[in-house]
C-alpha angles and dihedrals in degrees: 000000000000131000132169138197114233126185091219122193103247096210092048090049092050090055090062120109119279089245091068113106090234098027129114143158117322119258119209119246116257130189122268097015094054092045090050091050095044093050109032116192123247090249092057091047091052091048091052092048091048090050090052093050092046092050091050092052091047091052091050092048093050092046090053090046092052092045092053091048091053089050091055101250092141097148098058111039111355096062140014128035096330095054092044091050092050094050092044090050091051093051092045094050093048093048090051091052090048090051093052091045092049092051090049092049093253136107131196112247128184127194116202095208128033092228095046123104092198112104127206116212115218096235134122097241118194092246094060123050090194120057113259093231093049090047089053091049091052090051090054098243117149115248134199113200118198137165119247134166117268092238092061093064103023092101092054095051122100115236091250092059099075128167096220115150118267106287144149090259092058091047090051091050091054091047091050090052092054109093117235116246114263114251117247115269112258120245109265117179091189091057090047091054089052090050090054091052090050089050090053091054090049090052090055090056092057121095120248092248092055091047091049092052093048092046093046088057090046092057092046094048093050088051089059088060091051092049092050091046095053097041093050097043094040090051093058105076090166088074095053090099094048108059093175094060091041091054090047090052091052091049092049096059103032095076087075087085096056091042090058091049096048096045094046095044092236122156131254120185092217090059092043089060085071100038091053094044095059101057120065114287115275140162087243089066091064090046092053093048094045095048091045092051094049094045093046088054091048092050092048093050090048089055090050089058092046095049092046094049094044094046092227098161120085118216090262092049093047091051091049095050092049091050094046095045093047089055091050093050090051095055118115115245093250094052092044090050093049092047089049091055092052095044097053093042087061093041092054091046086054091051090045092052093044091055089054092066122074094201132072095233089049092051092050093048092046096053098038101079100046089050091045088053097052093047094046090050090051095237123165128258119181098213092047088051090051086071103030098052098047090042091054090049089053089051093052107274114162102225121098134244089253090057090052093047092049092051093049092048096049093043091049089054090052090047090054092052092047092052100039101036103034100037107015095047113016098034092043092050091049089057103039106017117204092333093076126201 
């Protein structure tokens, strides 16, 4: 995409054929004006060269700006003080060039297509906060920039696009045309509950194969959190005598798993207990929960095979996971059920809070502390146990597969009660009362 700035002789340009995109009827030469055009002064030559260099640098800056925006670097150049400075610099430079061109009897004109007779004036009109030429550059359209007298295009200009010299009034007009940034949306728990219900309806519209794929990834991603938790805590023997700090360390790193799930829009059956409880009852709700449970188990077992083959666990981490899983398998059904209720109550509060934030950092921060709490308190989560119990068996734990299956089943029942009763019923009633969603 190339464009150049040319100090074109107006009279010579007007003598071009009528088929030229910027041509027109010939104008006879007259005295001082033709002499001035034929023999431009050194000052005008320097001004034209300076305009060309400035336009080139502006084009490079805006290309870099657009490239960084497409790459996602929104905090450095696309928004905030840097982006505002870049846009303000672009408007100021173009207005200065317009002022010099207007005083010299010229105006910068750009045509978006070589065959088009429509001309774009390089001016920050009130209707557009970004300059038309810069907008065209960002859209990737080729431009041809030429110099023409102001009188040639004055009739085609809107009244807002004036060629007044650079002044405070023109700057104020451009500033007034720039829209103010929208304020952040306030936190609204009622709206968040409605979003969760909408998500549940959208899950019912998905096919079983799509649900299985998303839930398979959900089980695998939560397993990464379990692996990190055991490797980090098992590799800190200095905390062996301080179980409280060791539990806090496990809780600090485990939320990685749910962060991966939330930001990738994968599925977790313990969260789907809530999303399917809020919409009206349907057979599709049972399908969503059943497919999610089976796929979470498949993803967890796949991660057991991967971790075993790769030898991820250190001796300390392997010993810790065997000890923790053996304690889980030995829990009585009542204790496992109660711990399952508490764990998924906190997990669904984490999901609820994460959905309240529109940004990725906000979602991570919102879900981190509820998950930290349930891990530190050693509560029970069925999908986490789908990885921990088989992994411990692969590392030499002494309980059987029936013990693991019984624990996962009882804990899943407790997880369902924690999500549906504590968040789907009690929390919903506290927000909407008897009216409902």
